[in-house]
C-alpha positions in Angstrom: 20.3 5.0 -1.2 16.8 5.0 0.2 14.3 3.1 -1.9 10.9 1.6 -1.7 10.2 -1.0 -4.4 6.7 -2.3 -5.1 6.2 -5.6 -6.9 3.4 -8.1 -7.5 1.2 -6.1 -9.8 -0.3 -7.6 -12.9 -3.4 -8.5 -14.9 -6.1 -10.4 -13.1 -9.7 -11.2 -13.7 -12.5 -9.8 -11.6 -12.8 -11.9 -8.4 -9.1 -12.8 -8.5 -6.3 -12.0 -6.0 -2.9 -10.4 -6.0 -0.4 -9.8 -3.3 1.7 -6.6 -3.6 5.0 -6.3 -1.8 6.8 -3.1 -0.7 10.4 -3.7 0.0 12.6 -1.1 1.6 16.3 -0.6 1.1 18.6 2.0 2.5 16.5 2.4 5.6 14.3 0.2 7.8 10.6 0.2 7.9 10.7 -0.2 11.7 9.1 2.5 13.6 7.2 4.0 10.7 3.6 3.8 9.6 3.4 2.5 6.0 0.7 3.3 3.6 -0.6 2.0 0.3 -2.1 4.4 -2.2 -3.4 4.0 -5.7 -3.9 6.3 -8.6 -5.8 6.2 -11.9 -4.9 8.7 -14.7 -6.8 11.9 -14.3 -7.8 11.2 -10.7 -6.2 12.1 -7.4 -4.1 9.6 -5.5 -6.3 7.6 -3.1 -5.3 6.2 0.2 -6.0 2.4 0.2 -4.6 1.2 3.5 -2.1 1.8 6.3 -0.3 -0.3 8.9 1.2 1.0 12.1 4.5 -0.1 13.5 3.8 0.2 17.2 0.8 -2.1 17.3 0.3 -3.2 13.7 -3.1 -1.6 13.7 -4.5 -1.1 10.3 -6.7 1.3 8.3 -8.6 0.7 5.1 -10.5 2.8 2.6 -14.2 1.9 2.7 -13.9 0.7 -0.9 -11.5 -2.1 0.0 -12.6 -3.1 3.5 -13.3 -6.8 3.8 -11.3 -7.5 0.6 -7.8 -6.2 1.2 -5.5 -6.9 4.1 -2.2 -5.4 5.0 0.7 -6.9 6.9 4.3 -6.2 7.6 7.4 -8.4 8.1 9.9 -6.2 9.9 12.5 -8.9 9.6 12.2 -8.8 5.8 11.8 -5.0 5.8 8.7 -5.5 3.7 5.0 -4.6 3.8 2.4 -6.6 1.9 -1.0 -5.7 0.5 -3.2 -8.8 -0.1 -6.0 -8.0 -2.5 -8.9 -10.4 -2.8 -12.2 -10.3 -4.7 -10.7 -7.7 -7.0 -13.1 -5.5 -9.0 -12.7 -3.6 -12.2 -12.5 -0.4 -10.2 -9.4 -1.6 -8.4 -7.4 -1.0 -11.6 -4.7 1.5 -10.8 -1.1 2.1 -10.2 -0.4 1.1 -6.5 2.2 2.9 -4.5 3.6 2.3 -1.0 4.9 5.1 1.1 6.7 5.6 4.5 5.5 8.1 7.0 8.6 9.2 8.8 6.7 11.4 11.3 4.4 8.7 12.7 4.7 5.1 13.9 0.9 4.8 14.0 -1.6 5.3 11.3 -3.4 8.4 12.4 -6.5 10.2 11.3 -4.3 11.8 8.6 -3.2 8.5 7.0 -5.0 9.3 3.8 -3.0 12.5 3.4 -0.2 11.8 1.0 1.7 14.8 2.3 2.3 12.8 5.5 4.6 10.4 3.6 8.3 11.2 2.8 9.4 8.1 0.8 7.5 6.7 -2.1 8.0 3.7 -4.4 7.8 3.9 -8.2 4.4 2.1 -8.3 3.2 -1.2 -9.7 0.3 -1.5 -12.1 -2.7 -3.6 -11.2 -5.2 -4.2 -14.0 -8.5 -6.0 -13.3 -10.1 -7.0 -16.5 -12.1 -9.9 -18.0 
């Protein structure tokens, strides 16, 4: 059974950090670009970051540049999203997703229709 499982979400104060994990089972993340998205109720899902397989190049939304980093451990079949200097507006459900059509994050990386497999999401709440 193909699954992506996110973990690491929680409640954190502004300025704090969290590391989200995206673990795959039933398939390997090798060869695929992996994206992180987030969604707030009543708003569209937003692309946060993407990491390529071929050269581990990365993409970030402007709103998180300089604060978030993304990495992958192909040996552990896991992708990580390190979130630092968290802000109130980072509160959302965070999802990881696998793009089976591309090994590199392209100009379309923010398009959620590019991604075939999705995790169930993990809640991140930034609050004082």
